[in-house]
C-alpha positions in Angstrom: 8.5 30.9 11.8 9.3 27.2 12.0 5.6 26.3 12.6 4.5 27.5 9.2 6.1 24.8 7.0 4.5 22.2 9.3 1.1 23.9 9.1 1.4 24.1 5.3 2.3 20.4 5.1 -0.6 19.6 7.3 -3.0 21.6 5.2 -1.8 20.0 2.0 -2.1 16.5 3.5 -5.7 17.3 4.7 -6.6 18.6 1.2 -5.2 15.4 -0.4 -7.2 13.2 2.0 -10.4 15.0 1.2 -9.8 14.6 -2.5 -9.0 10.9 -2.2 -12.2 10.4 -0.2 -14.2 11.8 -3.1 -16.9 14.4 -3.4 -20.5 13.1 -3.3 -21.8 16.1 -5.2 -19.4 15.5 -8.0 -20.2 11.8 -7.8 -23.9 12.5 -8.2 -23.1 14.4 -11.4 -20.8 11.6 -12.6 -23.5 9.1 -11.9 -25.5 10.5 -14.8 -23.5 8.2 -17.1 -24.5 5.3 -14.9 -28.2 6.3 -14.7 -29.0 5.2 -18.2 -28.8 1.7 -16.9 -28.8 1.8 -13.1 -31.3 3.2 -10.7 -31.0 4.7 -7.2 -33.5 5.9 -4.7 -36.7 4.8 -3.0 -38.3 3.6 -6.2 -35.2 2.0 -7.7 -35.5 -1.4 -9.2 -33.5 -3.7 -11.5 -34.2 -3.3 -15.1 -31.6 -3.1 -17.8 -29.1 -3.3 -14.9 -29.4 -3.9 -11.1 -30.4 -1.1 -8.8 -27.5 0.3 -6.7 -29.1 1.2 -3.4 -26.8 0.1 -0.6 -24.4 -1.5 -3.1 -21.4 -1.0 -0.8 -21.3 -4.0 1.4 -23.6 -6.1 -0.8 -22.7 -9.5 -2.3 -22.3 -9.3 -6.0 -25.2 -10.7 -8.0 -27.5 -10.9 -5.0 -30.5 -8.6 -5.7 -33.6 -10.5 -6.6 -34.9 -7.9 -9.1 -32.3 -8.5 -11.8 -31.2 -11.5 -13.8 -27.4 -11.6 -13.4 -24.9 -13.4 -15.5 -23.5 -16.6 -14.2 -20.1 -14.8 -13.9 -21.6 -12.2 -11.5 -23.6 -14.7 -9.5 -20.6 -17.0 -9.1 -18.1 -14.1 -8.4 -18.6 -14.5 -4.6 -17.3 -11.1 -3.9 -18.6 -8.3 -1.6 -18.9 -4.9 -3.1 -16.3 -3.1 -0.9 -15.1 0.2 -2.1 -11.9 -1.4 -3.3 -13.8 -4.0 -5.3 -16.2 -1.4 -6.7 -13.2 0.8 -7.7 -11.5 -2.1 -9.5 -14.8 -3.0 -11.3 -15.4 0.6 -12.3 -11.9 0.8 -13.8 -12.3 -2.4 -15.9 -15.6 -4.4 -15.4 -14.6 -7.1 -17.9 -11.2 -7.6 -16.4 -12.5 -7.7 -12.8 -15.3 -10.1 -13.4 -14.8 -11.7 -16.8 -18.1 -12.7 -18.5 -20.3 -10.2 -16.7 -23.1 -8.5 -18.6 -22.0 -4.9 -18.0 -21.3 -3.4 -21.4 -19.1 -0.5 -20.2 -15.4 0.0 -20.9 -14.6 1.5 -17.5 -13.4 4.8 -15.9 -9.8 5.7 -16.0 -10.1 8.9 -13.9 -9.3 8.0 -10.3 -11.0 11.2 -8.9 -14.2 10.4 -10.8 -14.2 6.9 -9.3 -13.6 8.3 -5.8 -16.4 10.8 -6.4 -18.8 8.0 -7.5 -17.9 6.0 -4.5 -18.6 9.0 -2.2 -22.0 9.4 -3.8 -22.8 5.7 -3.6 -22.0 5.8 0.2 -24.9 8.2 0.5 -27.4 5.8 -1.1 -29.0 3.5 1.3 
């Protein structure tokens, strides 16, 4: 009988970790709001906004097919998941003067889901 509270706690911790890691399927759905400006996939290119293939680990302002703001080019940051999450929360606060005209996402689960989806895009 004493094992059950431990197993319940372990199951709850595992569920919480899975949720914090994000859901790529839900992230794909959430990406629809991003897709009006950003492209992903084998034919993705910069246009109104930079393409986001392999964005995780990329230097900000570094793709050659998009004209970045001076603020983005000079940011000298790597798009880690932590940096992307902060940018998605408040783009204008994270990199003041960037061109992205988006107020941000306040839903932490949606950010985690978007990051999970972006991890699948190489």
